[in-house]
C-alpha positions as CSV (number, residue, x, y, z in Angstrom):
1,M,38.6,111.3,112.2
2,R,42.4,110.3,112.3
3,K,42.4,110.8,108.3
4,K,41.3,114.2,108.8
5,R,43.7,115.2,111.0
6,S,46.3,113.6,108.8
7,R,44.9,115.3,106.1
8,L,44.6,118.8,107.6
9,V,48.4,118.1,109.2
10,H,49.8,117.6,105.2
11,L,47.3,120.6,103.9
12,L,49.1,123.0,106.8
13,L,52.2,121.5,105.7
14,Y,51.9,121.9,101.6
15,V,50.8,125.8,102.7
16,L,53.6,126.5,104.9
17,L,56.4,124.7,102.3
18,T,54.5,126.8,99.4
19,A,54.6,129.9,101.6
20,G,58.3,129.4,102.0
21,A,59.2,128.5,98.6
22,V,57.0,131.6,97.2
23,G,59.3,133.6,99.9
24,M,62.6,132.4,98.1
25,I,61.9,132.4,94.7
26,V,60.3,136.1,94.6
27,P,62.8,137.8,95.6
28,M,65.2,135.5,93.3
29,L,63.0,136.8,90.4
30,Y,62.9,140.3,91.2
31,M,66.5,140.4,91.2
32,V,67.2,138.9,87.8
33,S,64.5,140.7,86.4
34,T,65.9,144.2,87.9
35,A,69.5,142.9,86.4
36,F,67.8,143.3,83.1
37,T,66.0,146.4,83.4
38,G,67.5,149.8,82.5
39,Q,68.3,152.3,85.5
40,T,65.2,154.4,84.1
41,Y,62.3,151.8,85.0
42,V,64.5,150.1,88.0
43,L,61.9,152.3,90.6
44,E,58.7,151.9,89.0
45,L,55.8,151.1,91.0
46,P,54.0,148.7,91.0
47,P,57.6,146.7,90.7
48,T,57.2,143.8,87.2
49,F,58.9,140.7,86.9
50,I,59.4,141.2,83.5
51,P,60.9,144.0,82.0
52,K,59.5,146.4,79.4
53,E,63.3,146.9,77.6
54,P,65.4,144.3,78.3
55,T,69.1,145.2,78.5
56,L,72.5,143.5,79.3
57,Q,74.0,146.9,79.4
58,N,73.8,146.5,83.4
59,F,76.0,142.9,82.8
60,V,78.7,144.9,80.7
61,D,78.8,147.7,82.8
62,A,79.2,145.8,86.0
63,W,81.8,143.6,84.6
64,Q,83.7,146.5,83.2
65,S,83.9,148.3,86.6
66,N,85.6,148.7,89.5
67,N,88.3,145.8,88.9
68,F,85.2,143.7,88.6
69,S,86.8,141.1,86.2
70,L,89.8,141.1,88.4
71,Y,88.0,139.6,91.7
72,F,86.5,137.5,89.6
73,G,89.4,136.0,88.0
74,N,90.9,136.2,91.9
75,S,87.8,133.9,93.7
76,L,87.9,131.7,90.6
77,V,91.6,130.8,91.0
78,V,91.0,130.7,95.1
79,A,87.8,128.4,94.7
80,V,89.2,125.8,92.4
81,S,92.6,125.5,93.7
82,T,91.1,124.9,97.2
83,T,88.4,122.6,95.5
84,L,91.3,120.5,94.4
85,L,93.7,120.6,97.1
86,S,90.8,120.2,99.3
87,V,89.3,117.3,97.9
88,L,92.7,115.4,97.0
89,I,93.9,115.8,101.0
90,S,90.6,115.2,102.3
91,S,90.2,111.7,100.6
92,M,93.8,110.7,101.4
93,F,93.0,111.2,104.9
94,A,89.6,109.9,104.6
95,Y,90.6,106.6,103.2
96,A,94.0,106.1,106.2
97,L,90.9,106.5,108.7
98,A,88.9,104.0,107.0
99,R,91.2,101.1,105.6
100,F,94.3,101.3,108.3
101,K,94.2,100.4,111.7
102,F,96.8,102.1,113.9
103,V,97.0,103.5,117.5
104,G,94.9,106.6,117.7
105,R,92.8,106.1,114.8
106,E,89.4,106.9,116.1
107,M,91.0,109.6,118.7
108,I,92.2,111.6,115.7
109,F,88.8,110.8,113.9
110,Y,86.7,112.4,116.8
111,A,89.0,115.1,117.4
112,L,88.7,116.1,113.6
113,M,85.1,116.2,114.0
114,L,85.3,118.2,117.2
115,T,87.1,121.2,115.1
116,L,83.0,121.1,113.3
117,M,81.8,122.4,116.8
118,I,84.0,125.7,116.7
119,P,82.6,128.5,115.3
120,S,84.6,129.9,112.1
121,L,85.1,133.9,113.9
122,M,86.7,132.0,117.2
123,L,89.6,131.1,114.8
124,I,90.4,134.5,113.4
125,I,93.2,135.9,115.9
126,P,95.0,132.4,115.8
127,Q,94.7,132.1,111.7
128,F,95.6,135.4,111.4
129,M,99.2,135.4,113.7
130,L,99.6,131.9,111.8
131,A,99.6,133.5,108.5
132,K,101.5,136.4,109.9
133,T,104.0,134.3,111.1
134,L,104.4,132.2,107.8
135,G,104.3,135.3,105.6
136,L,100.9,134.4,103.9
137,L,99.0,137.5,104.5
138,D,97.7,139.6,101.6
139,S,98.2,136.6,99.1
140,L,95.7,134.6,97.5
141,T,98.2,131.6,98.9
142,G,97.2,132.4,102.6
143,L,93.3,131.9,101.5
144,V,93.9,128.9,99.6
145,L,95.9,127.3,102.9
146,V,93.5,128.3,105.4
147,Y,90.0,127.2,103.3
148,V,91.4,124.0,102.6
149,A,92.3,123.5,106.3
150,M,88.8,124.6,107.3
151,N,87.1,122.1,104.6
152,I,89.1,119.1,105.6
153,P,86.8,117.9,108.4
154,L,83.6,117.9,106.8
155,N,85.3,116.4,103.8
156,V,86.7,113.6,106.3
157,F,83.6,112.6,107.9
158,L,81.6,112.4,104.5
159,L,84.6,110.8,102.5
160,R,85.4,108.1,105.6
161,G,81.5,106.6,106.0
162,F,82.0,106.4,102.0
163,F,85.5,104.7,101.7
164,E,84.2,102.2,104.5
165,Q,81.4,100.8,102.1
166,L,83.8,99.8,99.6
167,P,84.3,96.1,98.8
168,R,87.5,94.7,100.4
169,D,88.0,92.2,97.8
170,L,89.0,94.4,94.9
171,E,91.5,96.3,97.4
172,E,92.7,92.4,98.2
173,A,92.7,91.6,94.4
174,V,95.4,94.4,93.3
175,L,97.4,93.3,96.7
176,I,97.8,90.2,95.0
177,D,98.4,91.0,91.7
178,G,101.6,93.2,93.3
179,G,99.9,96.4,93.5
180,G,100.4,98.9,96.1
181,Y,98.0,100.9,98.4
182,W,98.7,104.2,95.9
183,T,97.6,101.6,93.5
184,I,94.9,100.9,95.0
185,F,93.7,104.2,96.3
186,F,93.9,106.1,92.4
187,R,92.8,103.6,90.4
188,I,90.1,101.8,92.9
189,A,89.2,103.7,95.6
190,L,89.1,107.1,93.8
191,P,87.4,106.4,90.6
192,L,84.2,104.5,93.1
193,S,84.1,107.4,95.0
194,T,83.1,109.9,92.3
195,P,79.6,110.8,94.3
196,A,81.3,111.5,97.3
197,L,83.9,112.9,95.7
198,A,81.6,115.1,94.0
199,T,79.7,115.9,96.9
200,V,82.7,117.2,98.4
201,A,83.9,119.4,95.6
202,I,80.3,121.1,96.0
203,F,80.8,122.1,99.5
204,T,84.3,123.1,99.3
205,F,83.7,125.4,96.4
206,L,81.0,126.9,97.7
207,A,82.6,127.6,100.7
208,A,86.1,129.2,99.3
209,W,83.9,130.9,96.7
210,D,81.8,132.6,99.1
211,E,84.1,133.3,102.3
212,F,84.0,136.7,103.0
213,T,85.3,137.6,106.4
214,W,89.0,135.3,106.5
215,A,89.2,137.5,103.1
216,L,88.3,140.7,104.5
217,T,90.8,140.3,107.2
218,V,93.7,138.8,105.2
219,I,93.7,141.0,102.0
220,N,94.7,144.6,102.1
221,S,95.9,145.1,98.4
222,P,92.8,146.0,96.3
223,L,94.2,144.1,93.5
224,K,94.0,140.8,95.5
225,R,90.4,141.1,96.6
226,T,88.0,138.4,96.3
227,L,84.6,138.7,94.6
228,P,82.6,139.0,98.0
229,I,84.6,141.7,98.9
230,A,84.2,143.2,95.7
231,I,80.3,143.0,95.9
232,A,80.3,144.7,99.0
233,A,82.5,147.3,97.7
234,F,80.8,147.6,94.7
235,Q,77.2,147.6,96.6
236,G,78.5,150.7,98.5
237,E,79.5,152.8,95.3
238,H,76.5,152.0,93.4
239,L,74.2,151.9,96.1
240,T,71.4,153.3,93.7
241,Q,72.1,151.8,90.4
242,W,70.3,148.9,91.3
243,G,70.5,147.1,88.3
244,L,74.4,147.5,88.2
245,V,74.4,146.2,91.5
246,F,71.8,143.1,90.8
247,A,73.7,142.0,87.4
248,A,77.1,141.7,89.5
249,S,75.3,139.8,91.9
250,L,74.1,137.2,89.1
251,I,77.5,137.3,87.6
252,A,79.1,135.9,91.2
253,I,76.0,133.4,91.5
254,A,77.1,131.8,88.1
255,P,79.9,129.9,88.6
256,V,78.3,128.4,91.9
257,V,75.2,127.7,90.0
258,V,77.3,125.6,87.4
259,V,79.1,123.5,89.5
260,F,76.0,122.6,91.2
261,I,74.5,121.4,88.1
262,T,77.3,120.0,86.6
263,L,77.9,117.7,89.7
264,Q,73.8,117.7,90.9
265,R,73.2,114.2,89.8
266,Y,76.1,112.5,92.8
267,F,74.9,114.9,94.7
268,V,71.9,113.3,97.0
269,K,74.0,110.0,96.8
270,G,77.3,111.0,97.8
271,L,75.7,113.1,100.8
272,T,73.8,110.3,102.5
273,S,76.2,107.6,101.6
274,G,79.2,109.4,103.3
275,A,76.6,110.2,106.4
276,L,75.7,107.0,106.7
277,R,79.0,105.7,108.9
278,G,81.1,108.1,110.6
């Protein structure tokens, strides 16, 4: 009876997982198919997943219309800058918390972790007031600095656990040879922490690339919009041209896919290692 129940549970689990996978994959396949379909065939019934006359014209039109290429460039600058700054600052912060003993170290770490429990929407008003005081409204710099601050807590949590697992013998050897902590950090700690750094880089890039609320709040100039805002406006202006809208969406997804594929071999190892010790 136990074996039958176990098999039934496993079968039910597989059915649910398969249904979930199909529910996620089918809309994605339809979006890809529609992006390569001319407007004449988009609303055909029943819908087809293989275009009768595949075309790249939707991608060309999407890239050339509504300053889409400019918005893509803005998002790329913001996401890359945010990722580089956030990874650097977070790694320095996490290394200090993992290796140095000073008064209030644990208090600082747990206070940082508490910020993860605060919904981001609750911080919009104080962030806006601070950005206004510092003259960062309607600028890509304002986006980058806020995105960096938003990503630091999670990054520190992941990196601290990883740094704590690094052998201290290597650091002591560097100190004996006359090296300093900067040498240890840049030549020992960072190279050995590539999986964790890749993990936080993926999270940070994805968060900065997809963020919508803060960008919508702080950016007023049409020429400084990022891609999420552009996609929302693009869909409103081309509501019936679904091939064009889906082509624009695929272009927006492409950088995230490239980043994940590039760093995926480090992702799982870095995520699990960083979460072992907080």
